[in-house]
C-alpha positions in Angstrom: 2.1 22.8 31.3 -1.7 22.5 29.9 -3.8 22.1 32.4 -7.2 22.3 30.0 -9.5 20.1 30.2 -12.4 19.5 27.0 -16.2 20.1 27.8 -18.3 16.7 29.2 -20.2 15.5 26.4 -23.4 14.4 28.3 -25.0 12.1 25.4 -25.8 8.4 26.1 -24.0 7.3 23.0 -22.1 4.1 23.6 -18.2 4.4 22.9 -18.6 1.8 20.2 -21.2 4.2 18.8 -19.2 7.1 19.1 -16.0 5.1 17.2 -18.2 4.0 14.9 -18.7 7.3 13.6 -15.1 8.0 12.9 -14.7 4.7 11.6 -17.3 5.5 9.1 -14.5 8.0 7.8 -12.5 5.0 6.3 -12.2 4.2 3.1 -9.8 5.1 0.7 -6.5 7.2 0.9 -7.2 11.0 0.9 -3.4 12.3 0.4 -3.0 15.8 0.2 -2.5 18.7 2.9 -5.1 21.3 2.1 -8.2 20.2 4.5 -5.6 19.6 7.7 -3.4 22.8 6.8 -6.4 24.7 7.3 -7.5 22.4 10.3 -4.6 22.2 12.4 -3.7 26.2 13.3 -7.1 26.3 14.5 -6.7 23.8 17.2 -2.6 24.3 17.7 -1.6 25.8 21.2 1.4 24.5 22.3 4.9 23.4 20.6 6.1 20.0 21.4 9.5 19.1 20.4 8.9 16.5 17.7 10.6 13.4 15.8 9.1 12.5 12.6 9.7 8.7 11.5 8.8 8.0 7.5 10.3 5.3 5.7 9.1 2.2 3.5 10.0 -0.4 6.3 11.5 -0.2 10.0 9.1 2.9 11.0 6.9 1.1 13.5 10.3 -0.5 15.3 11.9 3.6 15.1 9.3 4.9 16.9 8.6 2.6 19.8 12.2 2.4 20.1 12.3 6.2 20.4 9.4 6.4 22.4 11.3 3.8 25.1 14.4 5.7 25.1 12.8 9.1 25.9 10.6 7.2 28.2 13.5 5.8 29.9 15.3 9.2 30.4 12.4 10.6 32.5 10.6 12.6 29.4 6.7 12.2 28.8 6.2 11.3 25.5 3.0 10.8 23.0 3.6 8.5 20.5 1.4 8.1 17.1 1.5 5.4 15.0 -0.7 3.9 12.1 -2.5 1.1 11.7 -3.4 -0.4 14.6 -3.3 -4.0 15.6 -7.0 -4.8 17.5 -7.9 -1.4 19.1 -7.8 2.4 17.5 -6.5 3.4 21.0 -3.1 2.1 19.9 -2.7 4.7 17.5 -2.2 7.4 20.4 -0.4 6.9 23.7 1.1 8.9 26.3 4.2 7.5 28.0 3.1 4.0 26.7 -0.3 4.2 28.3 -3.5 4.6 25.1 -5.7 7.1 24.8 -8.8 6.0 26.7 -12.2 5.9 24.8 -13.8 8.6 26.8 -10.5 11.2 26.0 -11.1 10.2 22.4 -14.7 11.0 22.1 -14.1 14.3 24.0 -11.2 15.6 21.8 -13.3 14.4 18.4 -16.2 16.5 20.1 -14.0 19.4 20.6 -12.6 19.4 16.9 -16.1 19.1 15.8 -17.1 22.4 17.2 -14.0 24.0 17.0 -13.5 23.6 13.2 -15.4 24.6 10.6 -14.5 22.4 7.9 -14.7 19.2 10.0 -16.7 17.2 8.2 -14.3 17.5 4.9 -11.6 15.7 7.1 -10.7 12.4 6.4 -10.4 9.4 9.2 -6.7 9.7 9.0 -6.7 12.9 9.6 -8.7 13.5 12.5 -6.7 11.1 14.3 -3.8 13.0 14.1 -5.4 15.9 14.9 -6.9 14.2 18.4 -3.5 12.8 18.8 -1.8 16.2 18.9 -4.5 18.2 20.9 -4.1 15.0 23.4 -0.5 15.4 23.7 -0.9 19.1 24.4 -3.5 18.3 26.9 -1.0 15.8 28.6 2.1 18.1 28.8 4.0 15.8 26.5 8.0 16.7 26.4 8.3 15.4 22.9 6.3 13.6 20.5 7.3 10.7 18.0 5.2 10.7 15.1 5.1 7.9 12.5 3.8 8.9 8.6 1.2 7.3 7.2 1.8 6.8 4.1 4.8 8.7 1.8 5.8 12.0 3.9 5.1 15.2 1.4 1.4 14.7 1.2 0.6 13.2 4.8 -1.3 14.6 6.9 1.4 14.6 9.6 3.5 16.8 7.3 1.4 20.2 8.9 3.6 20.0 11.8 6.5 22.7 11.4 9.7 22.3 11.8 12.6 22.4 13.2 12.5 18.7 14.3 14.1 15.7 13.9 13.3 13.5 10.9 13.9 9.8 10.6 13.9 8.2 7.0 13.9 4.4 8.1 14.3 2.7 4.3 13.3 3.4 1.0 11.3 0.2 -1.0 9.1 0.1 -3.6 6.0 0.1 -2.2 2.4 1.8 -2.9 4.4 2.8 -6.4 0.6 3.6 -7.9 0.4 6.4 -5.5 4.2 7.1 -4.1 5.9 6.2 -7.6 7.4 3.9 -9.6 11.0 4.4 -8.5 13.1 4.6 -5.4 14.1 8.3 -6.3 10.4 9.1 -6.4 9.7 7.5 -3.5 13.0 9.0 -1.7 11.2 12.2 -2.6 8.2 11.6 -1.1 9.5 10.8 2.1 12.0 13.4 2.5 8.8 15.3 1.5 8.9 15.8 5.8 11.9 17.7 5.8 12.0 21.3 6.9 14.2 24.3 7.4 16.0 23.7 10.4 15.3 19.8 10.9 18.0 17.8 11.6 17.7 14.5 9.6 18.8 11.2 9.9 19.0 8.4 7.0 19.0 4.9 7.2 21.8 3.7 5.2 21.4 2.0 2.3 23.4 -1.0 -0.3 23.9 2.4 -2.2 26.2 4.8 -0.9 25.8 7.3 -4.0 21.8 7.3 -3.5 22.4 7.8 0.0 24.3 10.8 -0.6 21.8 11.8 -3.0 19.2 11.7 -0.1 21.4 13.9 2.0 21.9 16.1 -0.7 17.9 16.5 -1.1 17.5 17.0 2.5 20.2 20.1 2.6 18.3 21.6 -0.3 15.4 21.6 1.4 16.7 23.6 4.6 18.0 20.6 6.9 20.3 22.1 9.9 22.2 18.5 9.8 22.0 15.2 8.0 23.6 12.3 9.2 23.0 8.2 8.2 23.3 5.0 10.8 27.1 4.4 10.2 27.8 5.2 13.7 28.0 1.5 15.6 26.4 2.3 18.8 26.8 -0.8 21.6 23.0 -1.5 22.6 21.8 -4.1 24.8 19.4 -6.3 22.9 17.2 -9.3 24.1 18.8 -12.0 23.3 18.0 -13.6 20.0 14.9 -11.5 19.8 15.0 -9.2 17.4 16.3 -9.7 13.9 19.3 -7.6 12.0 16.8 -5.2 10.6 15.0 -4.7 13.6 18.5 -3.5 15.4 19.3 -1.1 12.8 16.2 0.8 13.6 16.5 0.3 17.1 20.4 2.2 16.7 18.1 4.9 13.8 16.2 6.1 17.0 19.0 5.8 19.6 20.8 7.9 17.3 18.2 10.4 16.7 17.5 10.8 20.4 22.0 11.1 21.2 22.2 14.0 18.3 18.8 15.8 19.3 18.5 15.7 23.1 21.5 16.9 26.0 24.8 15.2 26.4 23.4 13.5 29.5 20.8 11.1 27.9 21.7 7.4 28.6 20.7 4.4 25.8 18.7 1.9 27.9 18.8 -1.7 27.9 16.0 -2.9 25.5 15.1 -6.2 26.9 12.0 -4.9 28.2 10.8 -2.9 25.2 7.8 -4.6 23.2 7.8 -4.6 19.8 4.1 -5.3 18.5 3.8 -7.6 15.7 7.4 -7.1 14.8 8.4 -10.8 14.9 7.1 -10.9 17.8 6.8 -14.6 20.1 2.9 -14.3 21.2 3.0 -18.1 22.4 6.3 -20.0 22.2 5.0 -21.5 19.3 3.5 -18.6 17.5 5.0 -16.0 15.7 3.2 -12.5 14.4 4.8 -10.1 12.0 3.2 -7.1 10.2 5.7 -7.6 7.1 3.6 -6.7 3.8 6.3 -6.2 0.8 8.9 -8.0 -0.5 11.7 -5.9 1.4 9.9 -6.6 4.7 9.0 -10.1 4.3 12.6 -10.8 2.8 14.2 -9.4 6.3 11.6 -11.8 7.8 12.6 -14.9 5.9 15.9 -14.3 6.7 15.4 -14.2 10.4 13.2 -17.3 10.4 15.5 -19.2 8.5 18.6 -18.3 11.0 16.5 -18.7 14.3 13.9 -21.3 13.3 14.1 -23.2 10.1 11.1 -24.3 8.7 7.7 -22.6 9.6 3.8 -23.3 8.8 3.1 -20.0 7.7 -0.6 -18.1 7.5 -0.7 -15.2 5.0 -3.2 -13.0 3.6 -3.0 -10.2 1.9 -3.6 -6.5 0.0 -4.7 -6.4 -3.0 -2.1 -3.9 -4.1 0.8 -5.8 -2.9 3.4 -8.1 -4.8 1.9 -11.1 -3.7 3.4 -13.5 -6.0 7.1 -12.3 -5.1 5.8 -12.5 -1.7 4.9 -15.8 -1.2 8.0 -16.8 -3.7 9.8 -15.7 -0.6 7.7 -17.4 2.2 7.6 -20.6 0.0 11.1 -21.0 1.1 10.7 -20.9 4.9 7.2 -23.0 4.9 6.2 -26.3 5.0 3.2 -25.1 4.3 1.6 -21.9 3.7 -2.5 -21.3 4.8 -4.4 -18.5 3.2 -6.9 -16.3 4.6 -9.5 -13.5 3.1 -9.0 -10.2 4.5 -11.5 -7.7 4.6 -10.2 -4.1 4.1 -11.4 -0.4 3.3 -12.8 0.0 0.0 -12.6 -3.6 -1.1 -8.3 -3.6 -0.9 -8.0 -6.8 0.5 -7.2 -9.8 -1.1 -9.4 -12.7 -1.2 -8.2 -16.1 -1.0 -9.0 -16.7 -4.8 -6.9 -13.3 -5.5 -3.7 -15.3 -3.9 -4.2 -18.6 -5.5 -4.4 -16.6 -8.8 -1.3 -14.8 -8.4 0.7 -17.8 -6.5 3.3 -19.5 -9.1 2.8 -23.2 -9.8 5.2 -24.7 -7.4 3.6 -22.4 -4.5 0.4 -23.4 -4.6 0.8 -26.4 -4.0 1.6 -25.6 -0.4 -1.4 -23.7 -0.3 -4.3 -24.2 2.3 -7.3 -23.3 2.7 -11.0 -24.2 4.6 -14.6 -23.4 4.0 -14.0 -20.3 6.5 -11.0 -17.9 7.7 -11.5 -19.3 11.4 -11.6 -22.7 9.9 -8.6 -22.2 8.3 -6.5 -20.6 11.2 -7.7 -23.4 13.1 -6.6 -25.9 10.4 -3.2 -23.8 10.4 -2.3 -24.1 13.9 -3.6 -27.9 14.6 -1.1 -28.5 11.6 2.2 -26.7 12.8 1.3 -27.9 16.6 0.6 -31.5 15.1 4.2 -31.4 12.9 5.9 -29.5 15.9 6.5 -26.3 13.8 6.3 -22.8 14.9 3.3 -20.8 13.0 4.5 -17.8 11.2 1.0 -14.6 10.8 2.3 -12.5 8.5 1.4 -10.5 5.3 -0.7 -7.4 5.9 -1.6 -5.8 9.8 -5.1 -7.3 8.7 -3.9 -11.0 8.9 -2.3 -10.8 12.2 -5.5 -8.7 13.1 -7.6 -11.3 12.1 -5.8 -14.0 13.9 -4.9 -12.3 17.1 -9.4 -11.5 17.2 -9.5 -15.6 16.3 -7.2 -16.0 19.5 -9.0 -13.7 21.6 -12.4 -15.5 21.4 -10.6 -18.6 22.7 -8.8 -17.4 25.5 
């Protein structure tokens, strides 16, 4: 276990000021391994057994579940997720505790001095490097990494094997970057597979497609491939998880069972929190980061089964299939309140963008006010006045906007 400490940084800059420097590197997606592949060996000191999670939907559930399972068995874990909801620190956690501002700053300064191409690195690449160095320094027994986008060209793909890879699902999302067919997207996700890896593929409705994915993984040198056909008797909190969530928790459990010692115990999941994954933050408020048609479809099915009609607060990124998503939301919503999203590189959709892309039937249900804050107030008041639950969904940014508003009220 490394006991290394980073050099103390004596500047009087505030934590917020420091983090602002890091945020200034946001703005657009910079896929490609050249920069981070040069930087990673410079700071790499210790091999940590890794679980690597890719997929279109369900990555976060699988990552949080793996982390929970491994910690429950006494292993010290590092967890890396993207994006965050409210604080940057949520992206990097050890044993379920988020990294402190001071630790982010000190590792950032260490990397800045150590890596001669530091100025060329993106926000996500630096965040990944901070996570790895923090996990090394904390002496983590295992690390669980969520792929940011795709897999083949994602910064996390500089991690060498052998490791355990999970592909949670394949769907049509980010098609302008990853490809316009399921096969092209699958190849990007399977790009994380290295020689000697154990690979677990989340089964789809198409067994031939799943077999093809397993063949691709083996062609890349995977030591073993498996799917989620094993039925595990898992303890879930009552009526709190959707079928898709249960599937991804099972994937996590199976990945741990196929990787760890025979003595591994799968815990009761009743104490596990899945942030903004069909999460009741109040008895009448649900937040969920579903953002594409497959994820929204799964969410709508769960809402229909467990709740019935809701009032929905919706915001979206411009590159999403807003028309199809709204058509799905329409089936479970009495009313749909929409907000503007502010995101890097003007990627967020404005209310007018959403209205332009809504079908005529859905437009009749859409409501909004002169400001987003007023829209949120009216959505919550409307839901409570009519005895309905409020569903907040469409993007991480939608949930973040709502939680920021709610935080100001508390």
